[in-house]
C-alpha positions in Angstrom: -10.9 37.2 7.2 -8.9 34.1 6.7 -10.8 31.1 5.8 -10.8 27.7 7.3 -7.9 26.5 5.5 -5.9 29.5 5.4 -5.8 29.5 9.2 -4.7 25.9 9.1 -2.0 27.0 6.6 -1.0 29.6 9.0 -0.9 27.6 12.1 1.3 24.7 9.7 4.0 27.7 9.1 4.1 28.4 13.0 4.0 25.1 14.6 5.8 22.5 12.1 9.3 21.7 11.7 11.3 23.6 9.0 11.5 20.2 7.5 7.7 19.8 7.0 6.0 20.4 3.9 3.6 23.0 4.0 0.3 22.7 2.5 0.4 26.3 1.2 3.6 25.5 -0.8 2.5 22.5 -2.3 3.9 21.9 -6.1 0.2 21.7 -7.2 -1.9 19.2 -9.1 -1.5 18.2 -12.7 -5.1 19.9 -13.4 -5.2 23.5 -11.3 -8.5 23.3 -9.0 -9.6 26.3 -6.9 -8.5 25.7 -3.2 -11.2 24.6 -1.0 -12.2 27.3 1.8 -12.2 24.5 4.7 -9.6 21.8 3.6 -5.6 22.1 2.9 -4.3 20.5 0.0 -3.3 17.4 1.8 -6.3 17.1 3.4 -8.4 16.9 0.2 -6.1 14.4 -1.1 -6.6 12.0 1.8 -10.6 12.4 1.7 -10.0 11.5 -2.1 -8.2 8.5 -1.5 -10.7 7.3 1.3 -13.8 7.8 -0.8 -12.4 6.1 -3.8 -13.3 2.8 -5.0 -9.8 1.5 -4.9 -9.4 2.2 -1.2 -12.5 0.0 -0.4 -11.4 -3.0 -2.4 -8.5 -3.0 -0.1 -10.6 -5.2 2.2 -11.0 -8.3 0.1 -7.3 -8.1 -1.1 -4.8 -10.6 0.5 -2.0 -9.4 2.7 0.2 -12.4 3.2 -2.2 -15.5 3.9 -4.8 -16.1 0.8 -7.8 -17.4 2.5 -7.0 -17.6 6.2 -9.2 -19.2 8.2 -10.3 -17.0 10.7 -11.1 -13.2 11.0 -8.1 -11.8 12.4 -5.7 -12.2 10.0 -4.6 -8.8 8.1 -5.9 -7.7 4.9 -4.6 -5.1 2.6 -6.9 -2.5 3.9 -6.0 -3.2 7.7 -2.1 -3.1 6.8 -2.8 0.3 5.0 -4.6 1.6 8.0 -2.0 0.3 10.6 0.7 2.1 8.1 -1.2 5.3 8.5 -1.6 5.0 12.4 1.9 4.4 12.8 3.0 6.9 10.3 0.8 9.5 11.6 2.5 9.1 15.1 6.2 9.3 14.1 4.8 12.5 11.9 3.5 14.4 15.0 6.6 13.6 17.1 8.7 15.5 14.7 6.4 18.1 13.8 5.9 17.0 10.0 2.7 17.5 7.8 0.5 14.7 9.5 -2.2 15.2 7.0 0.3 14.7 3.8 1.9 11.8 5.9 -1.9 10.2 6.1 -2.7 10.5 2.4 0.5 8.8 1.4 0.0 6.3 3.6 -3.8 5.4 2.7 -2.6 5.5 -0.9 0.7 3.7 -0.9 -1.0 0.2 -1.7 -4.0 0.8 -4.1 -2.5 -1.0 -7.0 -1.8 -3.8 -5.1 -3.3 -7.1 -7.1 -5.4 -9.8 -5.9 -3.8 -12.7 -3.8 -1.0 -10.6 -2.6 2.6 -10.8 -3.7 1.9 -14.1 -5.7 -0.4 -12.1 -7.7 1.9 -9.3 -8.1 4.6 -12.0 -9.3 2.0 -13.2 -11.7 1.6 -10.3 -13.3 4.7 -9.1 -13.2 5.7 -12.2 -15.7 2.4 -11.8 -17.9 3.0 -7.7 -18.6 5.0 -6.9 -21.4 6.3 -3.8 -19.3 6.4 -6.1 -15.9 4.5 -5.3 -12.9 5.4 -3.4 -9.6 2.2 -2.4 -7.6 3.8 1.2 -6.4 3.9 2.4 -10.1 0.3 0.9 -10.3 -0.6 2.8 -7.3 0.5 5.8 -9.0 -0.8 4.7 -12.7 -4.4 4.3 -10.6 -4.6 7.6 -8.8 -3.2 9.5 -11.8 -5.3 7.7 -14.2 -7.5 5.0 -13.7 -9.7 6.2 -10.8 -12.8 7.6 -11.2 -13.6 5.5 -14.7 -10.2 6.9 -16.0 -10.4 10.7 -15.1 -7.6 10.0 -11.8 -7.7 12.0 -8.2 -5.5 14.7 -9.5 -3.7 14.3 -6.6 -1.0 16.7 -5.7 2.8 15.8 -6.3 3.8 15.4 -3.1 1.5 12.6 -2.5 2.3 10.9 -5.7 5.8 11.0 -5.1 5.5 9.6 -1.7 3.3 6.8 -3.1 5.8 6.2 -5.9 8.8 6.1 -3.6 7.1 4.0 -0.3 9.1 1.0 -1.1 12.1 1.1 -3.9 14.1 3.1 -5.6 14.6 6.7 -5.2 13.3 8.5 -1.7 10.6 10.8 -1.5 11.3 14.2 -1.8 9.4 15.1 1.5 10.2 13.9 5.0 6.9 12.8 5.1 7.3 10.3 2.2 10.3 8.9 3.9 8.2 8.5 7.1 5.8 6.2 5.3 8.4 4.2 3.6 9.8 3.2 7.0 6.5 3.0 8.6 5.4 0.3 6.2 8.2 -2.1 6.8 7.8 -1.4 10.9 3.8 -2.3 9.9 4.5 -5.4 8.1 7.3 -6.7 9.8 5.3 -6.6 13.3 1.6 -7.8 12.1 3.2 -10.3 9.8 4.9 -12.1 12.8 1.6 -12.1 14.6 -0.3 -13.4 11.6 2.3 -16.2 11.0 2.4 -17.2 15.0 -2.2 -17.2 14.7 -0.9 -19.7 11.4 1.1 -21.8 13.2 4.1 -21.2 10.6 6.2 -19.7 13.2 6.5 -20.6 17.1 6.9 -17.9 19.3 10.6 -19.6 20.4 11.3 -19.6 16.7 12.1 -15.5 16.8 15.4 -14.4 17.0 16.1 -13.8 20.8 17.9 -10.4 20.0 14.6 -9.3 18.2 12.7 -9.9 21.6 15.1 -8.3 23.7 15.8 -5.2 21.9 11.9 -4.7 20.7 9.6 -6.6 23.0 7.5 -9.5 23.4 4.2 -7.7 22.2 2.9 -6.4 19.0 2.6 -2.9 21.0 6.1 -3.3 22.5 7.7 -3.7 19.4 6.1 -0.7 17.6 6.5 1.3 20.0 10.1 0.5 20.3 10.4 0.9 16.8 8.7 4.5 16.6 10.6 5.7 19.5 14.0 4.8 17.9 12.8 6.3 14.7 11.7 10.0 16.3 15.1 10.0 18.4 17.3 9.0 15.4 15.4 11.2 12.5 16.7 14.8 12.0 17.3 17.2 9.6 14.2 15.8 7.4 15.8 12.2 7.3 13.9 9.5 8.7 16.0 6.7 10.2 16.2 4.5 13.2 19.2 4.0 15.3 22.2 1.9 13.4 21.7 -0.7 16.1 17.9 -0.9 16.0 18.2 -1.0 12.0 20.8 -3.9 11.9 18.3 -6.2 14.3 15.7 -4.9 12.2 17.3 -6.2 8.8 18.0 -9.7 10.7 14.3 -10.1 11.5 13.2 -9.4 7.9 15.8 -12.2 6.9 14.5 -14.3 9.3 10.7 -13.8 8.0 11.8 -14.2 4.5 13.3 -17.4 4.8 10.7 -18.8 8.1 7.6 -17.5 6.6 7.3 -15.9 3.1 9.3 -18.7 1.5 7.3 -21.5 3.5 5.8 -23.4 1.2 3.4 -25.1 3.5 2.1 -21.5 4.8 1.6 -20.4 1.2 0.1 -24.2 -0.1 -2.9 -22.3 -2.3 0.1 -19.7 -3.8 0.7 -22.3 -6.8 -3.1 -21.7 -7.9 -2.6 -18.0 -8.5 -0.6 -17.8 -11.8 -3.2 -20.4 -13.2 -6.0 -18.3 -12.4 -4.3 -14.7 -13.2 -3.0 -16.3 -16.8 -6.2 -17.8 -17.5 -7.8 -14.1 -16.7 -5.4 -12.5 -18.6 -5.6 -14.5 -21.8 -9.4 -14.0 -21.8 -9.5 -10.5 -21.7 -7.3 -10.5 -24.2 -8.9 -12.3 -26.6 -12.6 -10.7 -25.1 -11.4 -7.2 -24.4 -15.0 -5.5 -25.3 -16.2 -7.5 -22.0 -13.6 -5.0 -20.0 -15.5 -1.8 -18.8 -15.4 1.2 -21.3 -12.9 3.3 -19.6 -10.4 0.0 -19.9 -11.2 -0.4 -23.7 -10.2 3.1 -24.3 -6.7 2.4 -22.7 -6.6 -0.7 -24.7 -7.1 1.8 -28.1 -4.9 4.4 -26.6 -2.1 2.5 -25.1 -1.8 -1.5 -25.4 -4.6 -4.1 -25.1 -2.0 -5.8 -22.4 -1.9 -2.8 -20.5 -5.5 -2.6 -20.1 -6.1 -6.0 -19.6 -3.4 -5.6 -16.7 -4.7 -2.9 -15.2 -8.4 -4.6 -15.0 -6.9 -7.9 -13.1 -4.6 -5.8 -11.2 -7.6 -3.9 -9.6 -9.8 -6.9 -8.7 -10.3 -8.4 -5.5 -9.3 -12.0 -4.5 -13.0 -12.9 -4.2 -14.0 -10.8 -7.7 -11.0 -12.6 -9.8 -12.2 -16.2 -8.4 -15.7 -15.9 -9.0 -14.8 -14.1 -12.3 -12.6 -17.2 -13.3 -15.3 -19.7 -12.0 -18.1 -18.1 -14.2 -15.5 -18.0 -17.3 -13.8 -21.4 -17.3 -16.0 -24.0 -15.1 -19.4 -25.4 -16.3 -22.4 -24.3 -14.2 -23.6 -27.7 -13.5 -19.9 -28.2 -11.8 -20.4 -25.2 -9.6 -23.6 -26.4 -7.7 -21.3 -29.1 -6.0 
């Protein structure tokens, strides 16, 4: 009698594309674990990510705008969920492994710092080996989560997380989907948030982009997903050349009009001071950090441990800690 997991694995072999990563053929985990009777290996990875502390902290980490005035701006968590939804749609349409795709998407930004890209830039300038959020995401799931035990994820998920933004492409088609759909998600929701914040007007958006992708968020995402599904084959994930060229032009527009807009990011200049102050404080007071991070300071370097600690903070926690350490209590009452 086949277990539920084995029935699912059999079904994957029967209905998924030849280019899909099959759960039964996973390259495995760093530490062997007995298979689950109900869930496949990739389903277990997805569940571990959803239930880990780092995933919950994403709800209080900046996506683009620091401390926006309104409840409808994206956070790192809502961005992650949008990437997951878009990626799963593409994976299902191409008959690729939806569970693997979802696990990679849900874990891809776990290593992001507080205060968005301003926080990443600040840590990158402080850490001796630099800081890249995609590498931190891998470090987090492999080592830091569960107080230094890690999540022991499959190689397919770890590779997809590592390759989701720069460098080599993932060795699975599912990882390639997340890499492209991450861009689809953030370009479109950053347009919405920039319009909501008054950073750009609708009339500022290049006409070519609107004509080809649509006026509304749902139209644009649907157009991009359709282009990906129609243009991808043999395990290679792409938009059509025409759509890709327009997408690149839109990214350039967002970069110059939004991401480099000093008025939109007027709070960002405060971030390096907060991050550097916390960094120096914990270098000099490392025993104030959790025990597993003190162990990292001993086994690796003090700088690495402090970087891990700060990278895991939410915006609110980093701000509250800064106030607690550096601002006299008499002043916080005002």
